[in-house]
N, C-alpha and C positions, 0 to 999 in steps of 0.2 A: 504494500500500500504506500502510495506517495504521500508524504506529509506536506501540509500547506505551510509555506514559509512566506512571511511578508518581507518587505525590503530591509527592515531593521534586522530581522533574523538572518537574512542572507549576508548583510554587512558584518554582523557578529561572527558568523561562521567563517567568512573570508579573513577577518582579523585574527581569530584564534588559530586558523590554519597557518598564518604567517608566523605567529609567535604565541603559543599557548601559555607562556610564562608571564605575559603582561599582567599588571595589576588590574583589579577591577576598575580603579579610577582611570587608568590609561585607556583601557578598552572602552569604557563608557564615553570618555572624551572623544575618542576617534570615531565613534558611531553616532555621536550627537545625543547621548542619553545621560541621565544622572546615574550614579552607581546602583541605587535601589531597583529601578526598572531593568537595568542591565543585568543585575544579579537574577532577578525573577525570570527574565527571558532565557538566560543561560540554564537555570534550573529546569525550566519547562522543556528546553531542547534536550537536556539530559534525561529527564523523566520520560519523554516521548521516544527516546532511543535514537534521536538524530545525532547526538554526540555520544559516542560509545567509549571514549577513553582519551587520554592525553599521553603523548609519547615524546621521548627525547630523540632527536636526530643526531646521530653520532658521526664524527669524522673518521671513517674507516682507516684512512691513511695514518692518522695520528695514533691509531690503535695498532698499527703495524699490519693492517689488512689491506694491502694495496692491490691485490689481484682479485678481480671480479670474474667469476666463471658462471656461464649459463649452461646448464646440463639438461638436455632434452631426453626424456625417457618415454617408453611406450609400455604401459602395463594395463592389465585387465582391471575391472572394478573389484574383483575378489583380491587381487594383489594389492590394489590401492588400500582396501580395507585393512589388510594385514600389515602394511608397512608405512602408511601415511603418518601415524603418530610418531614412529621412530624417526622418519625423515624430518618432520617438523621440529623435533626436539634436538636435532643435531646443531651444535653451536655454529657450524659453518654455513648452515642454511638460513638465508635471510628471508626468502619467500618461496612458496611452492604453489604453482598455478596450474589450473586445468586449461589446456589449449586445444585447438583443432588443427588438423593436418596429419602428416605422417607420424608425428609423435603426439601423445596426448597429455603429457605433463612437462612442466618446465621448472627446474630448480634454479634459483638465484643463490649462488654461494660466494663466500669470500675466503681468501687465504692470504698468508703472509708472502708466499712465493710459489713457484712451480713445484718445488719439492714437497711443500705442504699439500698442494693440490694432488700430486701423484700419490701421496700417502693416503689421502682421503679416497681417491679413485680406487686404489688397490684394496683398501680395507672395506669400503662400502659397495662400490659398483661391481667390481670383479667377483667379490665373494658372496654377493646376494643374488640368488637365482631369480628373485622376483623382479629385479631391475634389468 
């Protein structure tokens, strides 16, 4: 179901997507509200499930994770059910997407270097018959 959002709601969402660490005062000022109505709108958006969380965007290179690798795999629905939680829990896996085409899943992974990637590949991909 699509939620109805007025222009102020859309402005709020745009602002918190830019920086969710803004203070309520800063956010209210930027969208032309006072803090109390701004707070009420944010609470309503959370209660309605429009806002489902707040996240920190990390600089992977500063964490030593300068190698991004996209791995395409082709697995059945049964295989997906048995390995999806394992894949999603791997620290190297940033995202796991369902796609269309020759392959049906795409893993976005990060590594320190090619040796780190090869270790992951040998440990996870080559030894897992489901992938």
